[in-house]
N, C-alpha and C positions, 0 to 999 in steps of 0.2 A: 602402123599398128604393131605392137609387140604382144602377140597373144600367146598365152600359156594355158594348157589344160590342167585344171586343178579339181576335177570332179571327184577324185579319190579323197580329197580333204574336206569337201563340203559337208558330208554326213559322218566324218571320222570322229573319233574320240579326241577329247582335248589332250594335247601333248604330241599327237602324231605328226611326223615330220616327212618332208620330201624335198630333195634337192634337184635343181634344174640348172644345167649348164647353158650358158648363152655364148654364142660365137656368131655374131651378126656382122655382115658387110655393110656397105653404105645404105643408109635410109634417112628419112626425114621425120621429124616430130613437129608438126605444125610449122613453127618459125625457126627451127633448128635443123641443121644438116649435120649428120653424124657419119664419120668415115668408117668407124668400126665400134663395136661394143662387145666386150669379152668379160667373162667372170662366171661365178657360181652364185645362185640365189637359193637360200634356205626358206622354205615355207613351213610354218608351224600352225597347226589348228589351235586356236585359243577360244575362250568361251564366247567372245562376241565377234569373231571373224577369223581371218587368217593373217598371221604376222609374216611379213616378208623381210628378210635380212640378207645382206651380202655386200661384197666389194666388187665393184666393176671398174674396168679400164675402158676408156673411150677416147676418141678424138672428135672434137666438136668444132665446127666452122665458126670463126669469129674474125675480128678485124684488128690488125696491129694498131696500137695507139700512136706509134711514131710515123709509119709510113702509110697507114690506112689501107694497106693491102689485105685481102682476105687470106686466111691460112687456117689449118686445122690445129687446134691446141689440144695437146694431150691432157686428160684429166683423170683423176681417180675419184670414184664415188663410193662413200659409205652409205649404202641404202638401208633404211629402216621405215617400214610403213605398215599400217593396218588396213587390210582389205575387207570390205563387207561381204556378207554371205548373200546368196540369191535373194532378191527382193528388198535388201537393205537400201535405204536412201543414200544418194551420193551427196557429198558436202565438200567444201574446200579442205577440210581436215582429212577426209576420207574420199579421195577422188576415183577410187577403183573398187569395183565389186565383182564377185563371180557371177556369171550369168546362169540362167536356169539350165542351160546345157553344159555347164562345168568350165567354161572358158573365162579367162580374165585378160583384159587388155591393160598392160602395165604402162602404156604410152603416157598417160597424164602424170603418173608418179615419176617415171624416168625423166620426162621433160623438165619437171620441177627440180629434181636433183642435179641434172646436168647444167641447168641454168645457174644454180647456186655454186656448182664446182668450178665455173669459169673464172679465171683470174680477173681482178677488177681493172687492171692495166695490161692486157695481153701484148706480148712482144713476139714478132715472127722469128726473131733471133736475138741473142744478147748483144750482138754487134750491129743491130739495125741502125743505119745512119739517119733515117727519118726523111723529112721533106725539106727543101730549100725554103727559108723563111721569106725569100723575095718572090720567086716565081712559082713555088709549090711543086717543083720537079722531085721525083723520087731519087734521092742520093745513093740508094743501093744499086741503081742501074748505071752509075758513073757520075763523074763530076758535072756540076751544073754549068750551063753555058751562059746564064744571065750575067749582067755586069755587077750584080750584088747591090746595085742602087736602085731600088724600086721607088715607086711614088711615095712621097712622105704624106702622112695623114695631115691635113691642114691644121688640125688642133695642136699639133706638135711643131708647126712651121716656125713659131717664134724662137723655139730653142735652136733651130737650124741657123737663124740669124746670129745667134751667139757663137756657134761653131765657125761660121763664116768670117766673123770679126777677128778671129785670132790670127 
């Protein structure tokens, strides 16, 4: 949960603003593990809710596409969303609303934006060596000790006979 008290904006005039700084350590958002989340969010009372905007920096756990090791990828999130007022219905377009006691849980909105900010092919480092194509050993941990000649897929066996005939 990432709860923020916004009771001062629920009954405020349209246009009133409030800024909230975030500096959170490690936490989880359902299926995401976040090492840190830092930034400033600007909340503005609008006619049909509360607009939240801001830039956040975070590190989100993901898996390297070369070596398959988990690591925390740094991401920058440009957040913009509309939150409902107390009693407003929740929907996929508006997953957050202020409760009757003035609190808003930003976790659904943050989770969505953090997933979208993750790179499509994350790398733990630009020099990641990946996995051995034969035995699957992580080449970042050192040279592979396999012979380099793994089992040949039988569907490609006829091509091996061509190489053997040379």
